[in-house]
LUMSEMI-389486 format. One record per residue (C-alpha): x negated, y negated, z; residue number from 1. Coordinates in steps of 0.05 Angstrom, whole numbers, plus 5000, padded with zeros to 4 digits. Each point is the difference from the previous one (the first is absolute). Example, Ala and Ser with C-alpha at 12.3 -4.5 7.8 and 13.67 -1.06 7.14 Angstrom:
BEGIN
SITE; 4754; 5090; 5156; 1 .
SITE; 4973; 4931; 4987; 2 .
REM end
This chain:
BEGIN
SITE; 5174; 5917; 1150; 1 .
SITE; 5045; 4965; 5050; 2 .
SITE; 5064; 5031; 5029; 3 .
SITE; 5052; 4973; 5047; 4 .
SITE; 5012; 5033; 5068; 5 .
SITE; 5043; 4984; 5060; 6 .
SITE; 4939; 4965; 5030; 7 .
SITE; 4983; 4960; 4938; 8 .
SITE; 4958; 5015; 4939; 9 .
SITE; 4945; 5052; 5001; 10 .
SITE; 4943; 5005; 4949; 11 .
SITE; 4976; 5066; 4972; 12 .
SITE; 4938; 5017; 4960; 13 .
SITE; 5015; 5067; 4966; 14 .
SITE; 4949; 5044; 4966; 15 .
SITE; 5041; 5052; 4963; 16 .
SITE; 4975; 5054; 4952; 17 .
SITE; 5046; 5027; 4946; 18 .
SITE; 5016; 5063; 5040; 19 .
SITE; 4983; 4987; 5073; 20 .
SITE; 4988; 5060; 5046; 21 .
SITE; 5024; 4962; 5062; 22 .
SITE; 5017; 4930; 5025; 23 .
SITE; 4957; 4968; 5054; 24 .
SITE; 5023; 4937; 5035; 25 .
SITE; 4947; 4959; 5035; 26 .
SITE; 5008; 4936; 5041; 27 .
SITE; 4959; 4951; 5040; 28 .
SITE; 4986; 4980; 5072; 29 .
SITE; 5036; 4943; 5036; 30 .
SITE; 4963; 4941; 4970; 31 .
SITE; 4965; 5035; 4943; 32 .
SITE; 5010; 5018; 4927; 33 .
SITE; 4999; 5061; 4956; 34 .
SITE; 4929; 4989; 4973; 35 .
SITE; 4961; 5024; 5061; 36 .
SITE; 4945; 5049; 4983; 37 .
SITE; 5032; 5058; 5038; 38 .
SITE; 5067; 4993; 4964; 39 .
SITE; 4965; 4993; 4933; 40 .
SITE; 4958; 5062; 5014; 41 .
SITE; 5063; 5040; 5014; 42 .
SITE; 5034; 4970; 4938; 43 .
SITE; 4942; 5019; 4955; 44 .
SITE; 4999; 5070; 5028; 45 .
SITE; 5074; 5010; 4988; 46 .
SITE; 4997; 4971; 4929; 47 .
SITE; 4943; 5048; 4984; 48 .
SITE; 5044; 5058; 5023; 49 .
SITE; 5056; 4978; 4953; 50 .
SITE; 5044; 4965; 5050; 51 .
SITE; 5040; 4936; 4994; 52 .
SITE; 4979; 4950; 5053; 53 .
SITE; 5041; 4941; 5024; 54 .
SITE; 4965; 4949; 5043; 55 .
SITE; 5054; 4961; 5035; 56 .
SITE; 4996; 4929; 5027; 57 .
SITE; 5057; 4999; 5051; 58 .
SITE; 5050; 4943; 5001; 59 .
SITE; 4972; 4964; 5061; 60 .
SITE; 4932; 4994; 4967; 61 .
SITE; 5031; 4977; 4934; 62 .
SITE; 5033; 4946; 5042; 63 .
SITE; 4932; 4980; 5029; 64 .
SITE; 5009; 5027; 5070; 65 .
SITE; 4946; 5039; 5037; 66 .
SITE; 5045; 5036; 5049; 67 .
SITE; 5051; 5051; 4976; 68 .
SITE; 5054; 4983; 5050; 69 .
SITE; 5056; 5050; 5014; 70 .
SITE; 4978; 5072; 4989; 71 .
SITE; 5071; 5020; 4983; 72 .
SITE; 5005; 4948; 4945; 73 .
SITE; 4931; 5016; 4974; 74 .
SITE; 5018; 5074; 4996; 75 .
SITE; 5067; 4986; 4966; 76 .
SITE; 4965; 4959; 4946; 77 .
SITE; 4947; 5053; 4992; 78 .
SITE; 5052; 5054; 4987; 79 .
SITE; 5032; 4955; 4948; 80 .
SITE; 4932; 4995; 4966; 81 .
SITE; 4992; 5076; 5003; 82 .
SITE; 5069; 5009; 4968; 83 .
SITE; 4983; 4951; 4944; 84 .
SITE; 4934; 5035; 4985; 85 .
SITE; 5029; 5069; 5002; 86 .
SITE; 5046; 4980; 4943; 87 .
SITE; 4939; 4979; 4959; 88 .
SITE; 4958; 5061; 5018; 89 .
SITE; 5047; 5059; 5003; 90 .
SITE; 4998; 5073; 5020; 91 .
SITE; 4931; 4999; 5032; 92 .
SITE; 4977; 5005; 5072; 93 .
SITE; 4998; 4934; 5040; 94 .
SITE; 4940; 4985; 5044; 95 .
SITE; 4997; 4939; 5046; 96 .
SITE; 4940; 4964; 5026; 97 .
SITE; 4975; 4935; 5027; 98 .
SITE; 4949; 4966; 5044; 99 .
SITE; 5013; 4974; 5071; 100 .
SITE; 5071; 4972; 5002; 101 .
SITE; 5012; 5033; 4933; 102 .
SITE; 4981; 5067; 5029; 103 .
SITE; 5053; 4989; 5054; 104 .
SITE; 5053; 4986; 4948; 105 .
SITE; 4980; 5061; 4960; 106 .
SITE; 5007; 5044; 5062; 107 .
SITE; 5065; 4970; 5025; 108 .
SITE; 5035; 5008; 4933; 109 .
SITE; 4970; 5066; 4976; 110 .
SITE; 5060; 5043; 5018; 111 .
SITE; 5051; 4952; 4971; 112 .
SITE; 4959; 4992; 4937; 113 .
SITE; 4991; 5075; 4991; 114 .
SITE; 4925; 4996; 4997; 115 .
SITE; 4956; 5061; 4990; 116 .
SITE; 4944; 4970; 5042; 117 .
SITE; 4973; 4936; 5031; 118 .
SITE; 4931; 4969; 4997; 119 .
SITE; 4990; 4954; 5060; 120 .
SITE; 4938; 4957; 4993; 121 .
SITE; 4978; 4962; 5062; 122 .
SITE; 5063; 5019; 5038; 123 .
SITE; 5005; 4948; 5057; 124 .
SITE; 5014; 5046; 5059; 125 .
SITE; 5006; 4941; 5048; 126 .
SITE; 4983; 4926; 5003; 127 .
SITE; 4926; 4988; 5016; 128 .
SITE; 4988; 5009; 5075; 129 .
SITE; 5071; 5024; 5013; 130 .
SITE; 4999; 5076; 4994; 131 .
SITE; 5063; 5004; 5042; 132 .
SITE; 5039; 4968; 4942; 133 .
SITE; 4994; 5063; 4957; 134 .
SITE; 5033; 5009; 4933; 135 .
SITE; 4990; 5075; 4999; 136 .
SITE; 5075; 5010; 4991; 137 .
SITE; 4995; 4970; 4931; 138 .
SITE; 4950; 5054; 4980; 139 .
SITE; 5046; 5054; 5029; 140 .
SITE; 5059; 4970; 4962; 141 .
SITE; 4977; 5037; 4938; 142 .
SITE; 5028; 5065; 5028; 143 .
SITE; 4978; 5059; 4957; 144 .
SITE; 4969; 4954; 4948; 145 .
SITE; 4924; 5002; 5001; 146 .
SITE; 4967; 4935; 5022; 147 .
SITE; 4925; 4992; 4993; 148 .
SITE; 4966; 4943; 5038; 149 .
SITE; 4934; 4970; 4977; 150 .
SITE; 4972; 4949; 5050; 151 .
SITE; 4934; 4968; 5013; 152 .
SITE; 4966; 5031; 5060; 153 .
SITE; 4991; 4930; 5031; 154 .
SITE; 5071; 4976; 4986; 155 .
SITE; 5022; 4954; 5058; 156 .
SITE; 5072; 5020; 4986; 157 .
SITE; 4982; 5071; 5021; 158 .
SITE; 4996; 5067; 4967; 159 .
SITE; 5058; 5050; 5007; 160 .
SITE; 4987; 5066; 5034; 161 .
SITE; 4995; 5062; 4956; 162 .
SITE; 5067; 5024; 5027; 163 .
SITE; 5036; 4937; 4977; 164 .
SITE; 4995; 5013; 4925; 165 .
SITE; 4989; 5058; 4952; 166 .
SITE; 4928; 4977; 4991; 167 .
SITE; 4959; 4944; 5031; 168 .
SITE; 4935; 4979; 4967; 169 .
SITE; 4952; 4946; 5022; 170 .
SITE; 4949; 4962; 4958; 171 .
SITE; 4937; 4991; 5042; 172 .
SITE; 4981; 4930; 5021; 173 .
SITE; 5060; 4966; 4967; 174 .
SITE; 5047; 4949; 5032; 175 .
SITE; 5074; 4988; 4982; 176 .
SITE; 4983; 4974; 4931; 177 .
SITE; 4954; 5050; 4965; 178 .
SITE; 4935; 4971; 4975; 179 .
SITE; 4972; 5066; 4975; 180 .
SITE; 5023; 5073; 4998; 181 .
SITE; 5042; 4995; 4938; 182 .
SITE; 4969; 5063; 4969; 183 .
SITE; 5018; 5037; 5065; 184 .
SITE; 5071; 4974; 4996; 185 .
SITE; 5007; 5026; 4928; 186 .
SITE; 4971; 5067; 5023; 187 .
SITE; 5054; 5005; 5053; 188 .
SITE; 5057; 4976; 4956; 189 .
SITE; 4987; 5040; 4937; 190 .
SITE; 5019; 5070; 5027; 191 .
SITE; 5060; 4970; 5035; 192 .
SITE; 5028; 4970; 4936; 193 .
SITE; 4987; 5065; 4963; 194 .
SITE; 5038; 5040; 5053; 195 .
SITE; 5058; 4952; 5009; 196 .
SITE; 5009; 4994; 4925; 197 .
SITE; 4991; 5075; 4990; 198 .
SITE; 4941; 4989; 4952; 199 .
SITE; 4948; 5054; 4986; 200 .
SITE; 4938; 4996; 5043; 201 .
REM end
């Protein structure tokens, strides 16, 4: 489906069971799409647990751009997308997630969106080779909301410290874009989704 936002149209692929247990929003990295193997692994895991999953192509990507531009405008459009989806999937916990730039958006907007938790895949802690330009404040912007980071151990964008998030997991040998480790990602995500959605173990 396509919806209008203040930043232009966004595209949403929604997997929705008849009675969803929760709503999970997932989005992409700066120049990527919503069909990366890590996002699909998390999607499949959530669907198996009875969740509704919306994979969101943000307006700048729909418009053909690779860079998201203003973070404030990006976040404003994201919260409009959240509001739209919460009218379609009602009275269930909201969980946000994304990879790379999408993880940043999920963290920055978690409080305003009322999220129960955040899954941050390949969170880009800093530009490659520039650890002084840290984005750790975006992780901490989630306040009391749990944020779980899953990064490749060899990610040139860095790996957050354990103290910077509720949980920090690394996938051995992996760079910024995961080539393997999807079973491990599912193993990490499954108990989180159960807890955040208050599902039986």
